[in-house]
VOMAR-738860 format. One record per residue (C-alpha): residue number from 1; residue in one letter; chain; x, y, z. Coordinates in steps of 0.2 Angstrom, whole numbers, plus 2048, in hexadecimal, padded with zeros to 3 digits. Layout:
N
ZABA / NUM / a / A / X / Y / Z
...
This chain:
162
ZABA / 1 / x / A / 800 / 800 / 800
ZABA / 2 / x / A / 807 / 811 / 7FC
ZABA / 3 / x / A / 80C / 81D / 809
ZABA / 4 / x / A / 803 / 82E / 80C
ZABA / 5 / x / A / 811 / 837 / 805
ZABA / 6 / x / A / 811 / 82D / 7F5
ZABA / 7 / x / A / 7FF / 830 / 7F3
ZABA / 8 / x / A / 801 / 843 / 7F5
ZABA / 9 / x / A / 810 / 843 / 7E8
ZABA / 10 / x / A / 805 / 839 / 7DC
ZABA / 11 / x / A / 7F7 / 846 / 7DD
ZABA / 12 / x / A / 803 / 854 / 7DC
ZABA / 13 / x / A / 809 / 84D / 7CB
ZABA / 14 / x / A / 7F8 / 84C / 7C4
ZABA / 15 / x / A / 7F4 / 85E / 7C7
ZABA / 16 / x / A / 803 / 864 / 7BC
ZABA / 17 / x / A / 7F8 / 861 / 7AC
ZABA / 18 / x / A / 7EC / 86F / 7B2
ZABA / 19 / x / A / 7F9 / 87D / 7B0
ZABA / 20 / x / A / 7FE / 877 / 79F
ZABA / 21 / x / A / 7EC / 875 / 799
ZABA / 22 / x / A / 7E7 / 886 / 7A0
ZABA / 23 / x / A / 7F6 / 88E / 796
ZABA / 24 / x / A / 7F0 / 886 / 786
ZABA / 25 / x / A / 7DE / 88C / 788
ZABA / 26 / x / A / 7E4 / 89D / 78D
ZABA / 27 / x / A / 7EF / 89E / 77D
ZABA / 28 / x / A / 7E0 / 899 / 773
ZABA / 29 / x / A / 7D5 / 8A6 / 77B
ZABA / 30 / x / A / 7E3 / 8B3 / 779
ZABA / 31 / x / A / 7E2 / 8B0 / 767
ZABA / 32 / x / A / 7D0 / 8B5 / 767
ZABA / 33 / x / A / 7D4 / 8C4 / 772
ZABA / 34 / x / A / 7E1 / 8CA / 766
ZABA / 35 / x / A / 7D5 / 8C9 / 757
ZABA / 36 / x / A / 7C7 / 8D2 / 761
ZABA / 37 / x / A / 7D3 / 8E0 / 766
ZABA / 38 / x / A / 7D8 / 8E2 / 754
ZABA / 39 / x / A / 7EA / 8DD / 757
ZABA / 40 / x / A / 7E8 / 8D0 / 749
ZABA / 41 / x / A / 7DE / 8D5 / 73B
ZABA / 42 / x / A / 7D3 / 8C9 / 730
ZABA / 43 / x / A / 7E1 / 8C4 / 724
ZABA / 44 / x / A / 7D9 / 8B4 / 71D
ZABA / 45 / x / A / 7E6 / 8A7 / 71E
ZABA / 46 / x / A / 7EE / 8AD / 72E
ZABA / 47 / x / A / 7DD / 8AE / 737
ZABA / 48 / x / A / 7D9 / 89C / 731
ZABA / 49 / x / A / 7EA / 896 / 737
ZABA / 50 / x / A / 7E8 / 89E / 748
ZABA / 51 / x / A / 7D6 / 897 / 74A
ZABA / 52 / x / A / 7DC / 885 / 746
ZABA / 53 / x / A / 7EB / 887 / 752
ZABA / 54 / x / A / 7E1 / 88F / 760
ZABA / 55 / x / A / 7D5 / 87F / 760
ZABA / 56 / x / A / 7E3 / 872 / 75D
ZABA / 57 / x / A / 7F0 / 879 / 769
ZABA / 58 / x / A / 7E8 / 873 / 779
ZABA / 59 / x / A / 7E4 / 862 / 771
ZABA / 60 / x / A / 7F6 / 860 / 76B
ZABA / 61 / x / A / 7FD / 865 / 77C
ZABA / 62 / x / A / 7F2 / 857 / 784
ZABA / 63 / x / A / 7F7 / 84A / 777
ZABA / 64 / x / A / 80A / 84E / 779
ZABA / 65 / x / A / 80A / 84E / 78C
ZABA / 66 / x / A / 7FF / 83E / 78E
ZABA / 67 / x / A / 809 / 835 / 781
ZABA / 68 / x / A / 81A / 83A / 789
ZABA / 69 / x / A / 814 / 833 / 799
ZABA / 70 / x / A / 80F / 822 / 791
ZABA / 71 / x / A / 820 / 822 / 788
ZABA / 72 / x / A / 82A / 826 / 798
ZABA / 73 / x / A / 820 / 818 / 7A1
ZABA / 74 / x / A / 817 / 824 / 7AE
ZABA / 75 / x / A / 806 / 81F / 7A8
ZABA / 76 / x / A / 7FE / 810 / 7A0
ZABA / 77 / x / A / 7F6 / 813 / 78F
ZABA / 78 / x / A / 7E4 / 811 / 796
ZABA / 79 / x / A / 7E7 / 81D / 7A4
ZABA / 80 / x / A / 7EE / 82A / 797
ZABA / 81 / x / A / 7DF / 828 / 78C
ZABA / 82 / x / A / 7D3 / 82B / 79A
ZABA / 83 / x / A / 7DD / 83A / 7A0
ZABA / 84 / x / A / 7DF / 841 / 78F
ZABA / 85 / x / A / 7CC / 83F / 78C
ZABA / 86 / x / A / 7C8 / 848 / 79C
ZABA / 87 / x / A / 7D5 / 856 / 798
ZABA / 88 / x / A / 7CD / 858 / 787
ZABA / 89 / x / A / 7BC / 859 / 78E
ZABA / 90 / x / A / 7C1 / 865 / 79B
ZABA / 91 / x / A / 7CA / 870 / 78D
ZABA / 92 / x / A / 7BB / 86F / 782
ZABA / 93 / x / A / 7AF / 875 / 790
ZABA / 94 / x / A / 7BB / 883 / 795
ZABA / 95 / x / A / 7BD / 889 / 783
ZABA / 96 / x / A / 7AA / 887 / 780
ZABA / 97 / x / A / 7A7 / 892 / 790
ZABA / 98 / x / A / 7B3 / 89F / 78A
ZABA / 99 / x / A / 7AC / 89F / 779
ZABA / 100 / x / A / 79B / 8A1 / 780
ZABA / 101 / x / A / 7A0 / 8B0 / 78B
ZABA / 102 / x / A / 7A9 / 8B8 / 77C
ZABA / 103 / x / A / 79A / 8B5 / 771
ZABA / 104 / x / A / 78D / 8BC / 77D
ZABA / 105 / x / A / 796 / 8CD / 77B
ZABA / 106 / x / A / 7A0 / 8CE / 78A
ZABA / 107 / x / A / 7B0 / 8CD / 77F
ZABA / 108 / x / A / 7BE / 8C1 / 77F
ZABA / 109 / x / A / 7C8 / 8C9 / 78E
ZABA / 110 / x / A / 7BB / 8C2 / 79B
ZABA / 111 / x / A / 7BB / 8B2 / 792
ZABA / 112 / x / A / 7CC / 8AD / 798
ZABA / 113 / x / A / 7C7 / 8AD / 7AB
ZABA / 114 / x / A / 7B7 / 8A4 / 7A7
ZABA / 115 / x / A / 7C0 / 896 / 79E
ZABA / 116 / x / A / 7CD / 894 / 7AB
ZABA / 117 / x / A / 7BF / 894 / 7B8
ZABA / 118 / x / A / 7B6 / 886 / 7AF
ZABA / 119 / x / A / 7C6 / 87B / 7AF
ZABA / 120 / x / A / 7C9 / 87E / 7C2
ZABA / 121 / x / A / 7B6 / 87A / 7C6
ZABA / 122 / x / A / 7B8 / 86A / 7BC
ZABA / 123 / x / A / 7C8 / 865 / 7C5
ZABA / 124 / x / A / 7C0 / 869 / 7D6
ZABA / 125 / x / A / 7B0 / 85E / 7D2
ZABA / 126 / x / A / 7BB / 84F / 7CC
ZABA / 127 / x / A / 7C6 / 850 / 7DB
ZABA / 128 / x / A / 7B7 / 850 / 7E7
ZABA / 129 / x / A / 7AF / 842 / 7DD
ZABA / 130 / x / A / 7BF / 837 / 7DD
ZABA / 131 / x / A / 7C2 / 83B / 7F0
ZABA / 132 / x / A / 7B0 / 834 / 7F4
ZABA / 133 / x / A / 7B3 / 825 / 7E9
ZABA / 134 / x / A / 7C4 / 821 / 7F2
ZABA / 135 / x / A / 7BB / 823 / 803
ZABA / 136 / x / A / 7AE / 816 / 7FE
ZABA / 137 / x / A / 7BB / 80A / 7F8
ZABA / 138 / x / A / 7C4 / 80B / 808
ZABA / 139 / x / A / 7B4 / 808 / 812
ZABA / 140 / x / A / 7B0 / 7F9 / 808
ZABA / 141 / x / A / 7C2 / 7F3 / 80B
ZABA / 142 / x / A / 7C1 / 7F5 / 81E
ZABA / 143 / x / A / 7B0 / 7EC / 81E
ZABA / 144 / x / A / 7B7 / 7DE / 815
ZABA / 145 / x / A / 7C5 / 7DD / 822
ZABA / 146 / x / A / 7B9 / 7DD / 830
ZABA / 147 / x / A / 7AF / 7CF / 829
ZABA / 148 / x / A / 7BF / 7C4 / 828
ZABA / 149 / x / A / 7C0 / 7C6 / 83B
ZABA / 150 / x / A / 7D0 / 7C7 / 845
ZABA / 151 / x / A / 7E0 / 7C0 / 83D
ZABA / 152 / x / A / 7E9 / 7B4 / 848
ZABA / 153 / x / A / 7F8 / 7B0 / 83E
ZABA / 154 / x / A / 809 / 7B7 / 843
ZABA / 155 / x / A / 812 / 7BF / 835
ZABA / 156 / x / A / 824 / 7BA / 834
ZABA / 157 / x / A / 832 / 7C6 / 82E
ZABA / 158 / x / A / 83A / 7B8 / 824
ZABA / 159 / x / A / 82E / 7A9 / 821
ZABA / 160 / x / A / 838 / 799 / 820
ZABA / 161 / x / A / 833 / 78A / 816
ZABA / 162 / x / A / 824 / 792 / 80D
């Protein structure tokens, strides 16, 4: 069983992706802000390229970070697929909320804090849901141990002949 410090270290590592994804979403929304403020005019090809890049950049960051963790042996392929799907959904929701705020006439500048706020709320909800699930699993484990009754065997440091 993992020690408390190992569990804390594991969950600290999981939160590193939030910063990277937030930066990618911020860059995507910064592109929209620059167009709205007139810093980048509608120049046809440049505008189309920036629209594709602003949508594809967060997804590329997710694919590269999760893929590198699989290649380095830090995650299994299944875990990376699940995490990348959650991160992509979180990014999509954040970008959608930011686009909604910008589209309602508030402008692109208020859309950035809204997008980051959606990401934080989704992380908080997932963290609370997972904490509840872990508590339920531990309660089940304790009940199963109680049902077994007291253990009368003596554990030996070096079992001989087994």
